N, C-alpha and C positions, 0 to 999 in steps of 0.2 A: 503491500499499499503507500503512496507517495503520501511526501510531507504534508504536502497541501490537503488532502481527501483525508488522510488524518486529523487535522486541525480542523477541518469541516467538521470531523463522527466529534469531536472535543466539544465543537459546541453546538451542536445540535443534541448534544448527553445535558449541557447545561441552560440551554436555552429555554427551557419551563421554567426554570425556577427563577430564572433572571425574571421572565416575563412575569411570573406571579407576583414575585417580590415586589417588583415596581408596578403593583397593579393595572399591568397593560392587557386589553382584552384584544382579540381576533380584529382585527379589521374585517370594516363592512363590504360585504359583496359589490363589487363594480356594478356598476350601470350600463349592461350591457346591451340592454333596448338603444342605447345612446351613441353605439359606435355605426357611423357614417361613413368611415377609410379605415383605412388598415396598410401596413407594413409587413411585408415577408422575406425578410432579409437573414440566410443564414451563414455566410462567410464575410468575413470583417466589416464585421456589425458593432459600429461606434457608438457607442451611448450618448459623447457627449451631441456628435451630429443627428444621430438620431432627436435627442431630447431637442435640439432645435425645431424641430419638421414640428406640424400640425396634426399630424395622424393622430386618432383615436387609442388605434392601437398597435402593438408590433407584432410579430412570433421572430425570437431568437432564440439563439440556443445557449448552455449552460454556460459556455465559456466565453459570451457575452459579460456576463458579471464575474469571471475568476475568480477569487474565493472571499472573495467582500460583499460580507450582506448588506455594507451602503450603496453597490451601484445601483441593483434594481431600484429600491424604494426612489433616489436620486432622477432616476428616468422615470417614474410615474410619475413624479411632482416635479417635469423640466418646465426651461423658459415656453417654450415651443407652447405647451398646455400641460395638462393633466391627460395618462398614458396610462392603458391596460396593456400587460404585458406578461404575454404568453410563452413558452419553456418547448419546442420543439422536442420530443421526444420518441425513436424510433422504436415498434413491439416488436416488430414483425421480421425486424429484422437484425441481428449486430452490425458493429461496424467498429472496425480492427483503428479509426484515431479518436475513437470515445476514450473516457477516461477508464472506463470500468477493463478494458481488453488487455488480456495476458499474452505475450507474445507467446508462451509457451503452448497455448490453444491452438496455432498453427501445426502441431508437429503429435501433439495430446491431446485431441479435444474434449470439451467435457462432454456426455451424451444430449444435452437442449441444443448443442450447434451443430448446424445441417450444412450443406455443400453452398457454394460461393452464390450469389446471384447470377452473376452472368452477365450484367449489364453496369452496373455500379461497381467499380473497385473498393475490394475492402471491402464487402460488402457481405453476408451470408443470412441465407435463411436460418430462421429459428427456430425450434418446436416450441412455442410459446405455452401451451400448455404445459409443461415441465416448471415443478417448483424451483429448481435451479435459478431459471431465466427470471422467473417472476419476482424470484428472492434478487437477483441487481436490479430490478424496477422499482419495487416497495419493499418496506418492510423492517428496513433497518436503518438509522443514522447515516450510516453508506451510502446508502444502496439510493437508485437516479431522482428518484422522487422526494426522497425524504430531503434531498441535496435543494431541491425548486421549491420546494415547503421553505426549510431555511432562509433562500435569497430573496427571500419575497416576491420570486413571478405571480401574478395574479393564478394562474390552472395552468395547463397545459394543452399542448400540440400535436396529437400523435401521427405516427407516420410508420406504414404499412401495415394497418390495421389490414387490406386487401390482402395482405400475408393470408386470410384461410382459403383465396382461390386458390391457392398453389401446391396446399395441403387437400383441397377438397376435390383437387384435378386427379389427387393420386392415389384418392381412392377413400378419405377419411371423413364419415357421413360426419362427423361429430366438430368439426372444422370452425364452421360459423358459430354455433352455442360454445365453443369454448373459446373464441375470441372475445365474444360476447362476452360471456360470464369472468373472463380475466380483466375487462375493459371494468365495469361495473365493481367488483369487486375489490380494484384500487381505490376507483372513485370513492365508494363508502373511506376508504381509508384517510384519503387525503380530506375528505369533509369531513369526518370528525376533528382533524385537527387544525383545518382550515375550514368555517362552514361560507360559501359563498364560493369555493375553489372551481373555478373555470375547467370544463374538458372540451375540447375538441376534438375528434375525427377525422382524418383525413382521410375522403375517399370512400367507397365501399360504402356509401348514403344507402343502400339498399338493405341493409343491418337496420335501421329505423323502421323500416316496413315490416320483415319479416319478426321482429323483436320489439314490441310496442314498449317493452320497459328499457328498453336501450333506448330508445331518441328521449322519453320521458330523462332519462335521469346527463341527458346531454346538455350542455351548455348551446352547444350547436355544432358546424360540420364546417369542414372549409372539402373545396373539391377545384381540382387541378384543371384545367384544359376542354372547359367545359364548353368552350365556343372557338377557342384558339389554342393550337400549340401538341393535339395529337392526329397522327402520330410523330410529328415533325413540329418545332416552333414554325412560327411566322405563318403557318397555314390555316385555314377552318379545319377544323374538327368534325368528323362525319353528322350530318342533320339529323339523323335519323338517332344515330346515340345520343346527340346534345336532347331532341325532343323528350328521348327517352329519363335522360336523367334532367332536367328540367320539371316532370310529370313527380318525379320522387321529391327532388327537392323542395319544390312547389307545399306538400305534404309535409315540410322541417319548418316553412316560413309557416304553414296555417296552426303548426304546433307551438306556435312564438318564437320559435327557436333562431338564434343567427347564423345564417348564411357566410361564408363566406370563399371569391371565387378567386381563382388567380387563375389566367392566363398567357401564355408566353409568345408575345410577340414584340416588333419595335415599329409595325407597320402604322401612320397611322390613323389610316381609315379602319383598321382593325384593332386598333384600342378604344375607339371611338363607340365601334360599335359593340363592343364586350360591354363597356362601360353604360350604353342604352339597356341593352336587349337587360341585365345584369337587374339593373335598379328597377327597370319594371317589372321582374318580376319578386322586390323585396330585397333581394341580394345586395352583400356592398359587396365591390370589385375592388381587385388587383391585378394590372400588369403589368409584366416585370419580366427578367431576364431569367430565360433557364439556370444557369448557373448561381440563381440565386444572390450572388458575389455585390451585390452594387444598392446603394441607397436611389432608389428611381422615383423623379417625380414628374409622371405623365402633362407635360403642356396640354395648357384647359380644362386637364381635370385633375385639379390640386385642390391638398386633403380639405375641408372646410369651407369648398367651394359651391357655392349652393348651382344644385344641379339644375334648377333653371338658366343660370346662366351656362351650361355647358352650350358644347359648338361643335356638329356633325361634323366631322369632316369627309368631303368629296374629294377623290381623288381627281387630278385634274383629266381632260380627254386625251 
């Protein structure tokens, strides 16, 4: 265990007593209904630069906070205006560049570690129903979720929830139920410590229809490539596929859930189309780079700009 993680673990162990002794209560739940715009940046996210923007919500990684319990609270109350901060966390794949990775696993893998993803370098499928993998995600002071809670994040943004497709295709009939139970269990755990803690799965929105208790428990959902970016950036996603997803996402909106859309294009007419179409359905859009490595503000669609002032871009003939 690194000194950084060990130090954070000690901080977590002491935290309940420190808070109780100071008479500090858990923070109030964020105003999820007030989110009109958001930023999704996983690489090179600078808290000071993000803090200068007017985004209502930002999705960043644990590394953005470093090991300081001061960074995220400061970002939530930054010069550009108050912000809700979610921490990205992949739960259906492991990543060999995250804090928990043990290099020995390359030659002596634990039972939960499966084959490489094949698309994203360093990522492996994980048997997410395995208790040992789940113990990395939550339940101890050193676990992923507990670090997120201690550092002051408002919620988590969960990637590779759609890993259940991979195992379902291999014949595991319980794959969807196991993913839902996994998320519901650590959601309950987080909210016992931090009432109002937000939980947003990314993609796999159909799980909210298959398992109504899952949608009930989630704060909202994030979806990629709804309009542009599948299968390639800067290209329209298939119209039928988009329509099927909209039909499901509209049910999330009807249930009072915050729906965040992330599309990947740099073409002005596609950016404008995404903002107008998302807004018409009650979704909150971000259009950004596929690398998720730049603080991108799209001209004419700046955060806090009234949608009545948006301008639809018409490409020249």
